[in-house]
VOPAGU-2260 file (C-alpha; in pm, 1 decimal, decimal comma):
REM VOPAGU-2260
SITE   aa  ch    i         X         Y         Z
SITE  MET   A    0    1665,1    2289,2   -4068,5
SITE  LYS   A    1    1509,3    2506,3   -3808,6
SITE  THR   A    2    1187,4    2287,9   -3821,2
SITE  LYS   A    3    1388,0    1973,1   -3792,4
SITE  PHE   A    4    1586,1    2097,2   -3489,9
SITE  LEU   A    5    1265,0    2213,7   -3329,2
SITE  LEU   A    6    1099,8    1890,6   -3391,9
SITE  LEU   A    7    1412,7    1706,2   -3242,0
SITE  VAL   A    8    1408,0    1937,5   -2929,8
SITE  LEU   A    9    1032,4    1876,7   -2869,9
SITE  GLY   A   10    1079,2    1493,2   -2931,1
SITE  ILE   A   11    1342,2    1488,3   -2662,1
SITE  PHE   A   12    1112,8    1687,3   -2417,5
SITE  TYR   A   13     816,3    1451,6   -2491,5
SITE  CYS   A   14    1022,8    1137,7   -2428,5
SITE  MET   A   15    1176,0    1265,2   -2098,9
SITE  GLY   A   16     909,4    1139,4   -1826,4
SITE  ILE   A   17     926,1    1391,2   -1551,8
SITE  THR   A   18     864,0    1152,1   -1255,7
SITE  ALA   A   19     780,4    1230,3    -901,0
SITE  ILE   A   20    1023,3    1119,4    -626,9
SITE  GLU   A   21     801,8     913,9    -395,1
SITE  LYS   A   22     969,7     807,9     -77,9
SITE  GLU   A   23     850,3     490,1      71,3
SITE  ILE   A   24     710,7     504,2     440,8
SITE  PRO   A   25     815,2     161,2     603,7
SITE  ILE   A   26     503,0       2,9     781,0
SITE  GLN   A   27     473,7    -240,7    1050,4
SITE  ARG   A   28     184,6    -423,5    1209,6
SITE  MET   A   29      57,6    -355,7    1559,5
SITE  SER   A   30      19,4    -693,3    1748,8
SITE  ASP   A   31    -330,4    -679,8    1944,0
SITE  SER   A   32    -218,6    -944,9    2180,8
SITE  LYS   A   33      84,8    -765,3    2303,3
SITE  LYS   A   34     -21,8    -394,4    2241,2
SITE  THR   A   35     319,4    -350,3    2086,8
SITE  TRP   A   36     428,4    -248,5    1750,1
SITE  ASN   A   37     630,0    -529,5    1546,5
SITE  LYS   A   38     650,1    -708,1    1196,0
SITE  ASP   A   39     398,4    -989,2    1111,1
SITE  LYS   A   40     564,3   -1332,4    1076,2
SITE  ARG   A   41     270,3   -1489,5     914,0
SITE  SER   A   42     316,1   -1600,1     537,8
SITE  ILE   A   43      -9,1   -1457,9     411,7
SITE  THR   A   44    -126,1   -1129,7     543,6
SITE  LEU   A   45    -247,9    -787,9     462,0
SITE  GLU   A   46      53,9    -580,3     413,5
SITE  PRO   A   47      10,0    -211,7     304,3
SITE  THR   A   48     274,9       0,4     173,3
SITE  ALA   A   49     264,9     371,0     186,5
SITE  THR   A   50     453,7     671,1      -1,2
SITE  ILE   A   51     489,1    1028,8      32,9
SITE  ASP   A   52     546,2    1274,7    -264,0
SITE  GLY   A   53     533,2    1632,3    -156,4
SITE  ASN   A   54     207,5    1673,1      16,5
SITE  THR   A   55      46,4    1363,0    -144,4
SITE  ILE   A   56      30,8    1038,8      55,9
SITE  ARG   A   57     -68,6     698,5     -94,6
SITE  ILE   A   58    -164,5     396,7      76,1
SITE  TYR   A   59    -130,4      77,8    -140,5
SITE  THR   A   60    -249,0    -289,3     -65,3
SITE  ASP   A   61    -246,6    -605,8    -247,6
SITE  ILE   A   62    -630,4    -649,7    -210,6
SITE  THR   A   63    -930,5    -412,0    -223,6
SITE  ILE   A   64   -1000,6    -251,8     102,1
SITE  SER   A   65   -1291,5     -23,7     209,6
SITE  GLU   A   66   -1236,4      67,1     561,7
SITE  LEU   A   67    -922,6     283,8     585,5
SITE  GLN   A   68    -869,5     513,5     895,3
SITE  THR   A   69    -548,9     719,9     893,2
SITE  SER   A   70    -389,5     942,1    1134,3
SITE  ILE   A   71     -60,8    1146,1    1143,4
SITE  LYS   A   72      97,0    1208,7    1465,9
SITE  ASP   A   73     379,8    1454,3    1542,6
SITE  SER   A   74     693,9    1366,1    1750,4
SITE  MET   A   75     519,9    1436,4    2064,0
SITE  GLY   A   76     214,6    1179,3    1986,8
SITE  ASN   A   77     -30,0    1463,0    1908,6
SITE  ILE   A   78    -284,2    1393,6    1617,8
SITE  VAL   A   79    -211,1    1652,3    1366,2
SITE  TYR   A   80    -416,4    1499,7    1080,2
SITE  THR   A   81    -686,3    1226,0    1027,9
SITE  TYR   A   82    -826,9    1081,2     701,2
SITE  ASN   A   83   -1119,7     828,7     662,3
SITE  ASP   A   84   -1190,7     650,0     334,2
SITE  MET   A   85   -1467,6     396,1     300,3
SITE  THR   A   86   -1435,9     374,6     -81,6
SITE  PRO   A   87   -1316,1      25,6    -205,9
SITE  SER   A   88    -990,9      78,9    -351,6
SITE  ARG   A   89    -624,0     -73,9    -369,3
SITE  CYS   A   90    -473,1     265,4    -353,6
SITE  HIS   A   91    -600,3     539,6    -134,2
SITE  THR   A   92    -459,8     891,9    -179,4
SITE  PHE   A   93    -490,8    1184,6      35,4
SITE  GLU   A   94    -316,0    1545,5      47,6
SITE  VAL   A   95    -182,5    1689,3     355,8
SITE  TYR   A   96    -131,3    2065,8     360,4
SITE  ASP   A   97       1,5    2310,1     625,8
SITE  LEU   A   98     216,0    2026,1     788,8
SITE  PRO   A   99     512,3    2166,5     955,5
SITE  GLU   A  100     877,8    2016,6     857,4
SITE  GLY   A  101     950,8    1734,1    1115,5
SITE  ASP   A  102     920,7    1357,2    1206,3
SITE  TYR   A  103     589,6    1220,5    1213,2
SITE  ILE   A  104     411,4     856,4    1253,5
SITE  LEU   A  105     160,2     743,6    1003,1
SITE  GLU   A  106     -87,9     515,4    1185,1
SITE  LEU   A  107    -339,4     296,7     957,8
SITE  LYS   A  108    -635,6      92,4    1065,3
SITE  ILE   A  109    -772,8    -133,1     802,9
SITE  GLY   A  110   -1069,0    -328,0     953,7
SITE  GLU   A  111    -949,0    -488,9    1286,0
SITE  ASP   A  112    -559,2    -461,4    1168,0
SITE  SER   A  113    -348,3    -184,2    1282,9
SITE  PHE   A  114     -18,8     -65,5    1118,1
SITE  TYR   A  115     224,4     229,7    1159,0
SITE  GLY   A  116     541,1     402,8     990,6
SITE  ASP   A  117     761,3     666,1    1054,5
SITE  PHE   A  118     841,9     932,7     813,3
SITE  SER   A  119    1004,3    1304,6     785,8
SITE  TYR   A  120     809,4    1548,8     607,9
SITE  GLN   A  121    1024,2    1841,6     443,3
């Protein structure tokens, strides 16, 4: 009886997936002609998405990219972290440590395209 109970409990724990809570960072495109930040109105474009989970930031794209330049700015506009990745991938992941709690801006440059998104770090 104890063995069956133990197997039942282990089976329940095995089936329960511990999932991380990723928060999406809304990303917008920077218009080069106006030098302002806005959403792209074209139908076929490169639209990256970004998520943050604890210290981990992930940048996802629909196509493989190999020129990713990333910077994180604090609320005063000071660059507090930079990350460059030349590895071809559809998902670029990096860890951010020693970042104080607060509001930040994630800036991405993929080739000639520039993007940004606001997020809070807790």
